[in-house]
VEXZA-572213 format. One line per 8 residues: number of its first residue (from 0); their letters; for each residue x, y, z of C-alpha. Coordinates in pm, 1 decimal, padded with zeros to 6 digits. Layout:
N
NUM) A) X:Y:Z | ...
END
This chain:
538
0) MYSTFHGL) -02128.0:05235.4:03978.6 | -01958.1:04902.1:04009.4 | -02163.2:04607.9:04126.9 | -02110.9:04498.8:04483.7 | -02056.4:04144.0:04363.1 | -01821.0:04237.3:04076.1 | -01513.5:04085.7:04242.4 | -01701.7:03766.8:04326.2
8) ETARRALV) -01807.1:03717.4:03961.9 | -01452.4:03781.9:03836.9 | -01313.3:03519.9:04073.8 | -01587.5:03274.8:03978.2 | -01496.7:03309.1:03612.2 | -01133.9:03242.5:03700.2 | -01236.2:02927.8:03886.9 | -01436.0:02797.6:03589.8
16) AQQTALHT) -01160.0:02876.8:03340.2 | -00884.4:02713.4:03546.2 | -01110.1:02415.9:03615.3 | -01163.3:02372.5:03239.2 | -00785.5:02382.1:03189.2 | -00739.9:02119.9:03462.3 | -00997.9:01893.3:03298.5 | -00827.7:01933.9:02958.3
24) TGHNIANA) -00489.1:01851.5:03112.5 | -00638.5:01540.3:03268.7 | -00782.2:01445.7:02928.4 | -00435.1:01479.4:02773.8 | -00280.3:01261.8:03043.0 | -00551.7:00997.6:03006.4 | -00494.5:00975.3:02628.7 | -00116.1:01000.5:02631.8
32) NREGYTRQ) -00074.1:00651.8:02486.1 | -00374.1:00648.2:02250.3 | -00286.3:00616.5:01882.6 | -00381.7:00919.6:01678.8 | -00455.5:01144.2:01977.5 | -00359.2:01510.1:01946.1 | -00287.7:01701.9:02263.7 | -00530.3:01982.0:02343.0
40) RVNFTNTE) -00490.9:02326.5:02490.0 | -00743.9:02568.8:02635.6 | -00735.4:02910.6:02472.9 | -00808.9:03171.1:02739.2 | -00955.9:03509.6:02649.3 | -01065.5:03801.4:02864.3 | -01434.2:03868.5:02909.1 | -01586.8:04197.0:02797.6
48) PFPNVARN) -01463.1:04482.8:03015.7 | -01688.0:04720.9:03213.6 | -01832.7:04954.3:03115.9 | -01933.0:04911.8:02753.6 | -01888.1:05203.6:02520.6 | -02228.7:05374.5:02514.9 | -02386.9:05716.5:02564.2 | -02527.9:05609.8:02898.8
56) APRVPGQI) -02200.7:05456.2:03021.2 | -02108.1:05562.5:03376.9 | -01835.6:05821.5:03420.2 | -01543.8:05619.8:03556.1 | -01166.2:05660.6:03514.5 | -01151.6:05375.3:03262.0 | -01265.2:05023.6:03176.6 | -01205.6:04755.5:03432.4
64) GTGVKADF) -01153.2:04391.5:03350.5 | -01425.6:04142.0:03429.3 | -01216.7:03824.1:03431.0 | -01128.9:03541.1:03195.6 | -01308.7:03266.2:03009.4 | -01212.5:02947.5:02826.8 | -01287.6:03052.6:02469.6 | -01234.8:02712.4:02302.2
72) IQRMRDRY) -01024.0:02399.9:02329.4 | -00778.0:02370.4:02042.1 | -00579.8:02074.2:01907.6 | -00205.7:02128.8:01868.3 | -00171.7:02027.3:01504.6 | 00048.5:02142.0:01214.7 | -00140.6:02090.0:00888.7 | 00174.9:02132.3:00678.8
80) LDIQYRGE) 00337.7:01836.7:00855.9 | 00021.5:01632.8:00792.9 | 00053.0:01702.4:00419.1 | 00419.8:01603.1:00422.9 | 00354.4:01285.7:00619.2 | 00075.8:01165.0:00393.4 | 00283.0:01219.3:00079.7 | 00576.5:01026.2:00225.0
88) NAQSSYWD) 00339.9:00760.6:00360.3 | 00209.2:00689.8:00008.6 | 00562.3:00651.7:-00130.8 | 00675.4:00435.4:00160.5 | 00372.5:00205.8:00137.9 | 00425.7:00164.0:-00236.6 | 00783.9:00043.5:-00194.5 | 00691.8:-00170.3:00108.6
96) ARYGVLER) 00427.2:-00352.7:-00096.7 | 00650.9:-00382.9:-00403.5 | 00938.5:-00523.2:-00199.6 | 00702.9:-00771.7:-00034.3 | 00590.1:-00903.1:-00374.8 | 00944.9:-00936.5:-00509.6 | 01063.3:-01099.1:-00188.3 | 00794.6:-01369.1:-00218.4
104) IEDLLNEP) 00910.8:-01442.9:-00573.9 | 01273.2:-01460.7:-00461.6 | 01178.6:-01701.9:-00183.0 | 01004.7:-01921.9:-00440.0 | 01295.8:-01929.9:-00685.6 | 01539.6:-01971.9:-00394.5 | 01850.4:-01869.7:-00586.7 | 02123.6:-01958.5:-00513.2
112) SETNLSST) 02078.8:-02285.0:-00322.0 | 02121.0:-02659.5:-00362.4 | 01752.2:-02718.7:-00433.4 | 01679.1:-02448.8:-00688.9 | 01621.3:-02463.4:-01064.0 | 01985.6:-02391.8:-01148.4 | 02103.6:-02689.1:-00942.9 | 01840.1:-02914.3:-01101.1
120) MDQFWQSL) 01952.0:-02807.7:-01449.3 | 02318.7:-02862.3:-01361.0 | 02239.1:-03213.6:-01241.7 | 02056.1:-03282.1:-01568.0 | 02352.1:-03161.9:-01776.1 | 02589.8:-03369.5:-01564.0 | 02380.3:-03684.4:-01613.1 | 02403.2:-03634.6:-01991.4
128) QDLAVHPE) 02780.5:-03598.8:-01971.0 | 02798.1:-03920.9:-01771.2 | 02580.6:-04090.4:-02035.0 | 02818.2:-03972.4:-02307.4 | 03096.8:-04168.0:-02133.1 | 02882.9:-04480.5:-02078.7 | 02611.0:-04466.1:-02348.8 | 02511.8:-04831.4:-02312.1
136) DAGARSVV) 02490.1:-04829.7:-01932.4 | 02132.9:-04876.3:-01809.8 | 02209.4:-04698.0:-01483.6 | 02335.3:-04387.0:-01663.3 | 02024.1:-04386.3:-01883.2 | 01799.0:-04416.1:-01579.5 | 01970.5:-04119.9:-01415.4 | 01916.5:-03909.1:-01729.4
144) RQRGMALA) 01547.9:-03993.0:-01728.6 | 01510.7:-03919.5:-01356.0 | 01700.6:-03591.6:-01385.1 | 01485.5:-03494.5:-01683.4 | 01169.8:-03569.6:-01485.1 | 01302.5:-03365.8:-01190.9 | 01375.6:-03073.3:-01422.8 | 01027.1:-03086.8:-01579.8
152) ETFNYISD) 00862.4:-03110.6:-01238.3 | 01066.8:-02813.7:-01114.3 | 00946.1:-02605.1:-01407.0 | 00588.4:-02719.1:-01334.2 | 00621.3:-02632.6:-00965.9 | 00762.1:-02284.1:-01027.9 | 00492.7:-02203.3:-01284.8 | 00210.8:-02335.5:-01065.0
160) SLQAQKRD) 00346.8:-02153.9:-00759.1 | 00379.1:-01824.3:-00944.8 | 00021.0:-01852.9:-01066.3 | -00093.7:-01942.2:-00713.0 | 00084.8:-01635.8:-00576.6 | -00082.1:-01426.5:-00843.1 | -00425.9:-01557.5:-00743.6 | -00344.1:-01474.5:-00380.1
168) LQAEIEVT) -00247.3:-01127.1:-00496.2 | -00590.4:-01083.3:-00654.1 | -00749.0:-01162.2:-00318.9 | -00518.0:-00908.1:-00152.3 | -00620.3:-00643.7:-00407.1 | -00987.7:-00711.6:-00335.1 | -00924.1:-00685.0:00040.7 | -00740.2:-00354.7:-00014.3
176) VNQINSLL) -01031.0:-00218.2:-00219.3 | -01269.9:-00311.7:00063.0 | -01035.5:-00138.1:00308.1 | -01035.1:00177.7:00093.6 | -01416.0:00179.3:00076.8 | -01441.9:00122.0:00450.5 | -01209.1:00415.2:00521.7 | -01400.5:00639.7:00280.5
184) HQINDINK) -01728.1:00542.7:00445.6 | -01595.0:00615.3:00795.5 | -01439.0:00947.4:00696.2 | -01762.2:01053.5:00527.2 | -01961.5:00960.6:00838.2 | -01732.6:01177.9:01050.1 | -01781.4:01459.4:00799.0 | -02154.4:01432.5:00860.4
192) QVARIEPH) -02107.3:01451.9:01238.5 | -01871.7:01748.4:01206.7 | -02124.5:01924.1:00981.9 | -02388.9:01887.1:01255.6 | -02168.5:02000.7:01546.4 | -01949.6:02284.6:01416.9 | -02234.1:02524.8:01319.1 | -02333.4:02538.5:01688.7
200) GYMPNDLY) -01996.4:02681.4:01787.7 | -01834.9:02363.2:01918.4 | -01495.1:02212.3:01835.7 | -01531.4:01831.3:01795.1 | -01163.3:01761.1:01861.1 | -01201.9:01387.9:01916.0 | -01381.2:01356.6:01581.9 | -01098.8:01551.4:01417.3
208) DERDRLID) -00845.7:01308.5:01564.4 | -01035.0:01003.7:01442.4 | -01076.0:01152.1:01095.6 | -00704.2:01234.2:01073.2 | -00617.2:00881.0:01181.9 | -00837.9:00734.7:00908.8 | -00696.5:00974.8:00648.3 | -00344.5:00867.6:00745.5
216) QLSSLMNI) -00443.4:00505.8:00681.5 | -00599.8:00598.7:00347.2 | -00281.0:00781.7:00245.0 | -00089.2:00453.6:00265.6 | -00316.2:00301.6:00000.5 | -00339.6:00595.1:-00243.4 | -00179.3:00936.5:-00276.9 | -00441.8:01186.2:-00160.8
224) EVEYEESG) -00493.4:01553.0:-00089.9 | -00722.3:01680.3:00184.5 | -00896.9:02015.6:00146.3 | -01119.3:02147.1:00424.7 | -01444.4:02335.1:00378.7 | -01628.2:02549.8:00634.3 | -01941.2:02409.5:00793.4 | -02118.2:02745.1:00811.9
232) GQALDAAV) -02357.3:02858.1:01083.0 | -02191.9:02978.3:01405.3 | -01876.2:02773.4:01346.5 | -01566.9:02908.7:01519.5 | -01286.7:03050.9:01312.2 | -01057.9:02780.3:01449.0 | -01294.3:02499.8:01342.8 | -01130.6:02261.7:01093.7
240) GKANIYLL) -01437.2:02201.6:00879.1 | -01546.1:01916.4:00652.1 | -01288.1:01728.2:00448.2 | -01276.7:01699.7:00069.5 | -01039.0:01428.4:-00051.6 | -00880.7:01424.8:-00397.8 | -00664.8:01164.3:-00566.4 | -00314.0:01284.5:-00658.3
248) DEEGNRIT) -00057.7:01162.2:-00907.9 | 00312.4:01111.0:-00835.6 | 00385.5:01478.8:-00899.8 | 00125.5:01590.9:-00646.3 | -00125.9:01707.5:-00907.2 | -00492.9:01624.4:-00876.8 | -00592.6:01340.1:-01107.3 | -00867.5:01424.7:-01353.1
256) VNGDLLDE) -01132.0:01193.3:-01494.3 | -01343.6:01196.1:-01806.0 | -01660.7:01401.3:-01791.9 | -01955.4:01423.0:-02032.0 | -02052.1:01749.0:-02201.6 | -02286.0:01845.9:-02484.1 | -02158.7:02013.7:-02800.1 | -02346.2:02287.0:-02992.6
264) EGNRITVD) -02563.0:02030.0:-03170.3 | -02655.4:01852.6:-02848.6 | -02431.8:01551.8:-02903.9 | -02260.4:01406.7:-02598.7 | -01882.6:01437.5:-02603.0 | -01620.7:01325.6:-02352.8 | -01364.6:01569.5:-02220.8 | -01078.5:01531.0:-01978.1
272) GEELKIID) -01045.4:01764.2:-01686.4 | -01287.1:01689.8:-01402.2 | -01093.6:01641.5:-01077.2 | -01159.2:01312.6:-00904.0 | -01305.2:01399.1:-00563.6 | -01350.2:01070.8:-00377.9 | -01508.5:01242.9:-00076.6 | -01729.3:01547.2:-00136.9
280) ANTLEYKE) -01783.2:01774.8:00163.3 | -02069.7:01958.3:-00007.9 | -02287.6:01656.1:-00076.3 | -02145.1:01456.8:00218.0 | -02103.2:01157.3:-00012.2 | -01810.3:00943.3:-00121.3 | -01727.1:00752.7:-00438.3 | -01707.6:00380.5:-00376.0
288) MKINFYND) -01417.5:00211.1:-00550.3 | -01462.6:-00111.7:-00746.9 | -01206.4:-00309.0:-00942.2 | -01276.3:-00547.3:-01228.9 | -01055.6:-00839.5:-01327.5 | -01027.5:-01033.1:-01647.5 | -01010.3:-01397.6:-01544.7 | -00970.9:-01695.9:-01774.9
296) EENHDAYH) -01224.2:-01901.7:-01579.6 | -01264.7:-02157.9:-01856.5 | -00901.3:-02266.0:-01847.0 | -00834.5:-02162.7:-01485.0 | -00525.2:-01991.4:-01616.8 | -00375.0:-01701.5:-01422.7 | -00126.3:-01633.4:-01699.8 | -00336.3:-01369.8:-01876.3
304) DYVAGITF) -00546.3:-01253.5:-01580.5 | -00518.2:-00879.9:-01529.9 | -00690.0:-00574.4:-01384.3 | -00939.8:-00484.5:-01654.6 | -01095.3:-00169.1:-01512.1 | -01161.6:00053.5:-01212.6 | -01467.3:00257.7:-01120.0 | -01519.8:00531.1:-00861.7
312) GGENFEVS) -01883.0:00590.5:-00778.1 | -01988.0:00392.6:-01085.4 | -01779.0:00606.8:-01321.8 | -01508.0:00439.3:-01528.3 | -01155.3:00531.4:-01429.4 | -00846.8:00449.4:-01632.5 | -00611.9:00199.9:-01468.5 | -00312.5:00397.5:-01593.9
320) KLLSSPGK) -00427.1:00702.2:-01396.9 | -00444.2:00506.1:-01073.1 | -00095.4:00376.0:-01149.2 | 00024.3:00737.1:-01147.8 | -00081.1:00760.5:-00781.9 | 00176.4:00600.2:-00549.2 | 00054.2:00381.9:-00266.6 | -00002.0:00019.4:-00182.6
328) MKALIEAY) -00277.0:-00020.0:-00443.7 | -00043.9:00085.1:-00725.7 | 00220.4:-00169.4:-00619.8 | -00034.4:-00452.6:-00605.3 | -00179.3:-00375.9:-00949.3 | 00167.9:-00342.7:-01103.9 | 00258.9:-00683.0:-00964.5 | -00068.5:-00853.8:-01061.8
336) GYDDDGTT) -00080.1:-00718.1:-01415.8 | -00286.6:-00481.3:-01625.6 | -00362.6:-00424.0:-01991.2 | -00134.5:-00185.5:-02177.7 | -00252.2:-00138.2:-02536.5 | -00355.6:-00502.4:-02569.8 | -00052.7:-00645.3:-02388.3 | -00063.7:-00779.4:-02033.4
344) VGTYPELL) 00220.6:-00624.3:-01835.6 | 00319.7:-00657.0:-01472.9 | 00565.1:-00839.7:-01248.3 | 00393.3:-01179.7:-01249.4 | 00277.4:-01182.8:-01616.0 | 00621.7:-01083.0:-01741.5 | 00799.1:-01335.9:-01521.0 | 00564.9:-01615.5:-01633.1
352) KDLDEMVY) 00614.6:-01510.6:-01994.0 | 00995.8:-01519.9:-01959.6 | 00981.3:-01857.4:-01787.0 | 00757.1:-02003.6:-02058.7 | 00979.5:-01867.8:-02333.4 | 01282.5:-02019.8:-02164.6 | 01117.5:-02362.5:-02132.8 | 00972.8:-02358.9:-02484.0
360) EFVKAFNK) 01301.4:-02271.2:-02654.6 | 01491.4:-02516.0:-02436.0 | 01255.9:-02804.2:-02521.2 | 01258.9:-02709.1:-02888.1 | 01640.5:-02711.5:-02906.0 | 01678.8:-03023.0:-02690.6 | 01422.0:-03227.6:-02883.0 | 01576.3:-03117.6:-03211.2
368) QHYQGSGL) 01915.5:-03253.1:-03102.5 | 01760.3:-03566.3:-02953.0 | 01574.2:-03622.8:-03280.2 | 01908.8:-03642.1:-03459.2 | 02032.7:-03935.1:-03247.4 | 01944.2:-04298.0:-03195.4 | 01886.1:-04525.0:-02900.3 | 01980.2:-04884.6:-02829.3
376) AKEGEDNP) 01861.7:-05170.0:-03049.0 | 01675.6:-05439.9:-02857.0 | 01739.5:-05806.8:-02901.7 | 01606.0:-05917.7:-03239.7 | 01604.9:-05562.8:-03384.8 | 01832.0:-05476.1:-03674.3 | 01815.7:-05097.5:-03620.9 | 01798.9:-04885.8:-03302.0
384) PTNRLFFD) 01495.7:-04654.2:-03248.1 | 01530.6:-04304.2:-03397.6 | 01326.2:-03986.5:-03438.6 | 01181.9:-03998.3:-03086.7 | 01147.8:-03688.9:-02867.2 | 01269.9:-03655.0:-02508.2 | 01034.1:-03384.9:-02372.0 | 00664.2:-03344.3:-02439.4
392) WSGTVNPD) 00368.2:-03127.7:-02330.2 | 00101.5:-03254.8:-02091.4 | -00147.3:-02990.2:-02206.1 | -00204.4:-02726.5:-02468.2 | 00089.5:-02498.6:-02542.5 | 00049.3:-02205.3:-02777.2 | 00363.1:-02201.0:-02997.0 | 00294.7:-01842.0:-03104.4
400) NKQRAAEN) 00357.6:-01700.7:-02758.6 | 00493.8:-02008.3:-02574.9 | 00211.8:-01971.2:-02324.1 | 00192.6:-02234.9:-02046.2 | 00511.2:-02413.3:-02157.8 | 00658.0:-02424.4:-01806.3 | 00329.3:-02549.1:-01665.2 | 00293.9:-02835.3:-01914.7
408) ITIHPHID) 00648.3:-02961.5:-01977.5 | 00684.8:-03335.4:-01913.0 | 00888.4:-03637.2:-02021.8 | 00776.8:-03798.9:-02349.2 | 00614.8:-04141.5:-02292.7 | 00871.8:-04302.6:-02524.2 | 01141.2:-04229.5:-02266.9 | 00973.7:-04473.9:-02027.4
416) DLDNIAAA) 01178.8:-04721.4:-02225.7 | 01536.3:-04626.2:-02140.1 | 01664.3:-04769.2:-02467.7 | 01488.0:-04484.1:-02650.4 | 01722.2:-04221.0:-02506.9 | 01923.0:-04116.6:-02812.3 | 02278.3:-04109.1:-02678.2 | 02435.2:-04219.3:-03007.7
424) PKDGDAGD) 02429.2:-04035.4:-03340.7 | 02180.3:-04149.7:-03602.5 | 02305.6:-04464.9:-03780.6 | 02599.4:-04461.8:-03537.8 | 02746.0:-04726.5:-03311.5 | 02565.2:-04789.6:-02982.5 | 02887.3:-04726.0:-02794.6 | 02923.1:-04380.3:-02944.1
432) GSNALALA) 02791.2:-04123.1:-02694.3 | 02851.6:-03813.9:-02905.6 | 02482.6:-03725.5:-02929.1 | 02453.0:-03738.5:-02550.0 | 02747.0:-03496.4:-02534.0 | 02574.2:-03274.0:-02790.5 | 02262.4:-03279.7:-02571.5 | 02470.6:-03177.6:-02270.4
440) NIKDKLIF) 02618.3:-02890.1:-02472.9 | 02270.0:-02745.6:-02530.1 | 02323.0:-02552.4:-02206.5 | 02585.7:-02336.6:-02381.1 | 02414.5:-02312.9:-02719.3 | 02278.6:-01968.3:-02809.5 | 01918.9:-02068.7:-02870.4 | 01753.3:-01733.1:-02786.0
448) DGTASVQS) 01785.9:-01529.1:-03105.8 | 02150.5:-01626.5:-03117.7 | 02231.2:-01408.6:-02816.1 | 02175.4:-01622.4:-02507.1 | 02188.5:-01980.1:-02391.5 | 01930.0:-02135.8:-02164.0 | 02169.5:-02096.2:-01872.3 | 02244.0:-01728.1:-01940.2
456) FYQGIIGE) 01876.9:-01656.0:-02018.4 | 01775.0:-01786.0:-01676.4 | 02060.1:-01598.7:-01512.0 | 01926.9:-01285.9:-01680.9 | 01582.6:-01346.5:-01529.1 | 01732.3:-01397.3:-01183.3 | 01965.6:-01101.0:-01223.9 | 01685.6:-00865.5:-01323.7
464) LAVDTSEA) 01473.6:-00989.3:-01034.1 | 01762.6:-00937.6:-00793.6 | 01819.9:-00581.9:-00919.1 | 01448.7:-00497.3:-00888.2 | 01434.4:-00645.1:-00537.9 | 01748.1:-00461.8:-00429.0 | 01612.0:-00135.0:-00565.3 | 01276.6:-00188.3:-00393.6
472) QQQMFNTD) 01448.2:-00268.7:-00063.9 | 01670.7:00038.6:-00083.3 | 01379.7:00262.9:-00176.7 | 01176.3:00109.7:00105.8 | 01449.6:00197.1:00357.4 | 01484.4:00549.9:00216.6 | 01113.3:00628.8:00206.8 | 01055.7:00471.1:00548.5
480) ALRDNVDF) 01329.1:00695.7:00689.7 | 01174.8:01005.8:00531.0 | 00827.7:00915.2:00655.7 | 00954.4:00840.5:01006.3 | 01145.8:01169.2:01012.2 | 00834.4:01367.1:00922.0 | 00628.5:01162.8:01167.9 | 00881.9:01238.3:01444.3
488) RRKQVTSV) 00852.9:01611.3:01379.5 | 00475.1:01581.4:01365.8 | 00463.5:01397.9:01697.1 | 00676.2:01670.7:01855.4 | 00377.6:01895.8:01793.6 | 00087.3:01657.9:01852.2 | 00205.6:01408.9:02114.3 | 00142.3:01443.4:02486.1
496) SLDEEFTN) 00446.8:01517.9:02704.3 | 00370.3:01399.5:03056.7 | 00634.9:01631.1:03201.4 | 00471.4:01928.6:03032.3 | 00125.1:01819.3:03140.4 | 00238.2:01778.4:03503.5 | 00381.8:02131.2:03489.4 | 00053.3:02262.4:03351.7
504) LIQYQHAY) -00132.2:02070.1:03619.7 | 00059.8:02250.5:03894.3 | 00020.7:02585.4:03719.7 | -00356.7:02554.6:03676.9 | -00396.8:02417.5:04028.9 | -00220.2:02719.3:04180.9 | -00427.4:02951.5:03966.4 | -00743.4:02772.5:04081.7
512) NAAARNIT) -00637.1:02799.8:04446.7 | -00561.7:03169.7:04403.4 | -00905.6:03226.5:04248.9 | -01062.3:03041.5:04539.3 | -00865.0:03257.4:04785.4 | -00989.1:03563.6:04597.6 | -01347.9:03450.4:04650.8 | -01275.0:03407.5:05022.1
520) AVDEMLDR) -01138.6:03762.0:05041.4 | -01438.3:03908.3:04860.7 | -01669.2:03704.2:05082.0 | -01506.4:03853.0:05392.6 | -01553.9:04203.6:05251.3 | -01919.9:04135.7:05180.1 | -01964.6:03984.0:05525.7 | -01825.8:04299.2:05682.4
528) IINNMGIV) -02067.9:04513.6:05482.9 | -02374.6:04297.2:05525.8 | -02340.3:04173.3:05883.9 | -02125.5:04428.6:06063.1 | -02201.1:04773.2:05920.2 | -02418.8:04995.3:06151.6 | -02325.0:04815.3:06473.6 | -02144.3:05054.9:06709.7
536) GR) -01953.6:04970.0:07026.2 | -01881.1:04614.6:06943.5
END
């Protein structure tokens, strides 16, 4: 037989279920503007019907429902969109960081403008042309010296500023590594909490949200893949589980690292093939990232500084493999420089190398022409001064690779005496300014392997930089648009719609009121049975 209080229990269950839905709706509304929040929904399921299938089950026409219960509270999340977003986020962050580096270099070179290197060089060439017209004029000689000093100081400033930017970039890399380790630590801590909660049959939705938010941030620094693993115990089928995180290359393949094995004779050999798991859900541990730099501390020279090595969890990791993983870290290392088969490559090292080569070859050609001229003879001298250089080096310059030429170029001390400027040809008349004209024509002389002049060589540097910057900017716009498009579709699933929540609020409220009215009706029935049955004549 049915229980007398069967209807009352069914209505009570309805009250509890609708109340849970109301609380969840209120939670959604309260967190509508919180970053990383995923809207939640109560999954209702019917309770076990009466009677159960058994040999001693009562003979009734059929099973009758016993009400409803809130089975679990589920996040509205599309994992496929998460994968898409994180892949696009890595690409977008890479081009954002690369464009930022190139933009800083462009701001430094400031081409074209009236205060840039090109203008300073043009003024120097013009002063030499003026000297060729008036070779004996002290004012024209003074202008040549001042323009030469300005040109040398401009080269010094650009070289020093590029090296200062590179040192700042090293600090940014170190900050980014600390950020990566902090994110890994936080994600691993959440894994530990999830592993303690899920086996008891709970759904830690707020922990899931926080973990996803941190993973999104990590995906901007490196290209990653997230793989979830069950927590075991009494975990619900809908539970997300603990997160394993792998490092991916540009093609979306998991990056492998070197592992140690023993051969048949017991000798240790190194093989390639172990996937780099930076967060391990089994051990609930993460691999801390460290980055090593080669710094020329003795000479305080950023020219040859580069990223020398990377470790994850104390294990060596090839820099080239990290460079196959798009993200902000890749862009920073590419800009700072790294070792490639004994050669330092990267945006800043290559730009400094080109600048030094330009300055070295320019000084070499200019001094060679200046050496072939003569200055003005002073009173009491029979012959004018000859064989004196115009430019000099304030420090050590390696002629094999032209290293530090731009940093150390200066005016030769002999030029402090304006009469030593060799405007005239050797053994020529003091009024002959042909050597000054030859010096001015150095700008058009093909001094770089017979293919480029100093002017065209510098234009090539600026042109290549402009092309790289334009490409980075265009790729940044494209990847940002793709990421934002995926994020928009993701937010259509995860974000809270206040209109929808208000509709749900009304729906659950009416259902709650109806359940309450049902209890009232059952209560009246029970009151009739308990208090009024057996009383006759009333």
